[in-house]
N, C-alpha and C positions, 0 to 999 in steps of 0.2 A: 504494500500500500504506500503510495507516494504522499508527500507532504500535503499536496492539494486536497487529496481525499481525506486525510486525517483532520485537516482544518474543517472541512465540510461536516464530517462525522461528529466531531466534538461540538461544533457550533449547534448542530441540530439536536444533539443530545441535551443541550442546555436550553433548547427552545428559543434561541436568539435568531433574529434576522441579520442580514449582512450589515445593515445600518447600526444595529445594536452592538455587534462585535466591533465594528469600526470605531464607534464612540468610546468603547472601553479601551481600545488601543491608541486612540488619538490620531486615527488616519481617516481617509475618505472611504466611502463605500466602494468606489471604483478600485481602490487598492486591494480590498478584501476580495472583490470580484476577480481581479487578475490573479491573486494567489490561488483561489479555488479553481480557476480554469487553467492553472499551470502556465499562465502567460508571464508570470513574474514570481520571484521568491522573496519572502520577507527577510530583512537584514537580521543580524544576530540579536540586536536589542529587541526586535519584535518577536523573535523566536522565544527569547526568555520571557517576554510578557505573555505570549501565548501559552507557554508551559505553566506559568503561574495561574493564568485565568482558567485554563482547562483542568488544572490539577494533575498534569502528567509530567514526565521527565522530558528533557530536551532530546535525549537519545531516542525516545519513542517518536518524537516529531521528525527528527532529522535522518533516522536510519530506516530506509524503505523495507528492510528485511524484518523489522520488528512490527508484527501485525497486531498483537494484543496490547491493550492499553496498559501502560506502566504507570500506576498512580504515584503522585508526589504529594507532599504536604501542601495543602492550599486551603484558603478560607472557603467555607461552604457557600455555594451560590444559590440565592433565592430566585428561582425562575418561575415561581407561582404555580408549579405543577406537582408539588410534593403530594404523595399519597395517591397519585393517579397511576393506573396500570399503563405500562409502556410496552408497545409491541413494535419492533422494528422490522420493516420489510424491504428487502433489496429490490431495486428496479433496474432491469437490464436495458441495453440500448434498444433492443427490439420492442420491449414493452413501452418504452418512452415514445418511440416513433409511432407505434400503433395508437397510443393514447392521443397524441397530438393530431393524428389524422382523424380519429373519432371525434375529438373535441371541436375540430373545424366544422364537421358536418352537424354536430349537436348545436353549436353556436348558431348556425343558420336556421335550424329547425326551431330552436327556442325563440330567436328573434322574430321569425315569421309568425309563430304562435302568438307572441305578445302583440305584434302589429294587428293580427286578425281580431284579437280580443278588444283592442282599442277602437278599431274601425267598426266592430259589430253593431253599435247603436245607430250608425248612420242611416240605415234603411228605415228604422223606426222613426227617427227624427224627420227624414225627408218625406216619407209617406204620410206620417201624422200631420206634419206641417202643411203639406199641399192639400190634404183632405180638409183640414180645418179652414184653409183659405178658399176652398171651393175650386181649386185648380185641377183636381182630378175627380172623376166620377166614382167616388168611393166614400162610404161613411167613415167617420173618424175611428170608431172602434174596429171596423174591419181593416182599415189601413194599419192601425197599430198592431193588430194580431198578425197581419201579413209581415210587417216589419220585424215583429218578435220572432216569427218562424225563421226568417233569414238570420237574425241575430243568433238564435240558438244553433243553427247549422254552422255558422262561422265559429262559435265558441266550441262546438263539438269537434270540429276539425282541428282547432288549436289544441284542445285537451288530448285528442288522439296523438297529436305530434309530441306533446309533453310526455305522455305515457310511453310512447315508443322510445324517446330519448332515455327515459328512466330505465326501461328494460335493457336497452343496449349498454347502459352505463354500469350494469351489475358486475361485469368482469373487472371494472376499475374501482369498485367500491373500497378496496383497500387503501386507495389514495386519501379517502376521507376518514377511515376508521383506524388506520395504523400510522405510526411514524415511519417515514421512509428514508432509506439511504440509497443513493444512486451509485451504480457501478462506474468504474473508471470511464471517463469520456462523456458520460451522459450529461452531467452538469454543464460542461463546456458547450455541448451541442445545443442544449435547451436555452442556455443563456445567450448564445450567439443568435439563435432564431428570434428570441424575445427582443434583443437589441435591434435587430433588423426591422421588427414590427413596431418599435416604439414610436416612430414618427407618425405612422398611419393610425396607431392607437390614439395618440394625442389629437390628431386631426378629426377623427370620427367623434371623439368625446366633445370637442369644442363645437363642431357643427350640430351634433345632437342636442347639446345643452342650449345652444342659441335657438334652434327650431322650437324647443319646448317653451322657452321664454317668450319668443316672438309670436307664438301661436295664438295668444289672446288678443293681439293687436287688431285683427279684422273684426272680432266681436266687439271690442271696445269702440272702434270707429263706427260700427253699425249702431251701437247704442247711442252714440253722440248724434247720429243723424236724425233721431226722432222716431216717430211711429207712423203707421199707415200700411196699406197693403203692400206697397213696394218695399217698404222697410222690413215688413214681416218676412217677405221672401228673401231679402238680404240677410235677415237674422238667421234663417235656416241655412243659407249658404255660408255665412260666416262661421256658424257652429260646425258645419261640415269641414270647412277649412281648418278650424281649430283642431278637430279630431285627427285629420289627415296629417297636419304638421306635428302634432304630438306623437302620432303613431310612427311616423318616419324618424323623428328625433329619438324617441325612446327605443325604437328598433335598432338604430345605429349604436346607441349606448349599450344596449343589451348584447348586441353582436360583438362589439369590440371588448367589452368587459368579460364575456365568456371566453373569447380567444386569449386575452391577457390572463384570465384566471387559470387557463390550462397550463401556461408557462409557470405561473406562480405556484400552482399546485405541485408540480414536479420539483420545483426548487424550494418548496416550503417557505415561501416569502409572501409579503403582503398579507392578504386575508387568510393565507394558508400556512402561517407559522403554526407550530404545535399548539400554542395557546389559543390562537384564533380559530383553529379547526375545532377545538373542543367547545369554544364559545359559540360556534355556529351550528351546533348539533340540532338546535330547535328552530333554525331559520325557516324551514318549510312550514311550521305551524304559524309563525308570525305572518308570512306572506299569504297563507291560506285565510287567515282572519282578515287581513287587509282586503283581499279579493271578495270575501263574503260581505264585508261592510260596503264596498263599492257597489256590488251588484244588488244587494238588498236595498240600499238607499236609492239607487237609480230606479229600480223597478217600482218601489213604493211611491216615490215622488214624481217619477218620469222627468226629472229636471236634469237631463244629461249635460246641460251646459254648465252646471255647478258641481255635479258629483265627481268630475275628474280631479277635483282638488284633493281627493283622498290620496292620490299617488304621491304628490310632493310631500304631503304631511306624513305619509307612511315612510317615505325616505328619510325624513328628519328623525322620526321616532325610531327607525331601524338603527341609525347610528348610536342613539342613546341606549337602545336595547343591547347592542353588542358590547358597549362599554360596561354596562351593568353585569352582563354575563361574564365578562372577563374578570371583573372585580370579585364576583362570587366564586369563580374558579380559583383565583389567587388566594381567597380566604379559606379555602378548604384545608 
């Protein structure tokens, strides 16, 4: 085992991200990244610091032939994971490549499903609005029922896609449930691909966020225009534009975050550090509740131009929820 792999192994055992290890050593994250990908070697001073931080001997770090951890006297490290069962799973190059290929397909399916869910109320809004204004030969209740049927079909297609992704992900469940260690070369390959994707990730995030923020502009302009039959038609149109812009924006965010999450999952960084993985154990329940609130409120009030606000509120609450979960885990 070379020095790069030993740094990765011991960092992950302590549940640290590259940023956290870099802070302890007084270096940049890029330096730690280069050490772990074997693009550079830490100097002797940093080797001594690594030995002290990891609680191992310098011989263990510097001699490739020494595989087993040789402990040295060191202050205990509080990583917030004491008392939790730890299972380490080795990941081969073939497994990592297969997972990244799967993750790309899954990201597209999940993003498409999210877009369908957001767009699903459009038919209800359009048919109901046109019927109410007498623009189509259809009673309002009939129009709303017809629109609801289309909505349910779109949601059903999206849910089917989510279920398929969930079933296909079963073979990679260990990435969520176990602590992982990558075989030689895997970390460097994954990090290189993630670095190549970084610019596109940032671009998609920025565009997606801007679309979500600007989506309310057409509706606000229509409200300022006053009322009347023409304005009513514009209100329906502006609400449709709002949902389309939100769908495209959120779809882009979901797509790129799923892609980025695949890299971070293999590297155990970002939201996939060992502490964060345990904190995210109940994320599915949180988002299921958010979805139930959105659909329940929407169908009861039929005020689709207002109920979309559930999603940004859920996003803010999610951040707080994750911090609470991490604090609970540290306190165990």
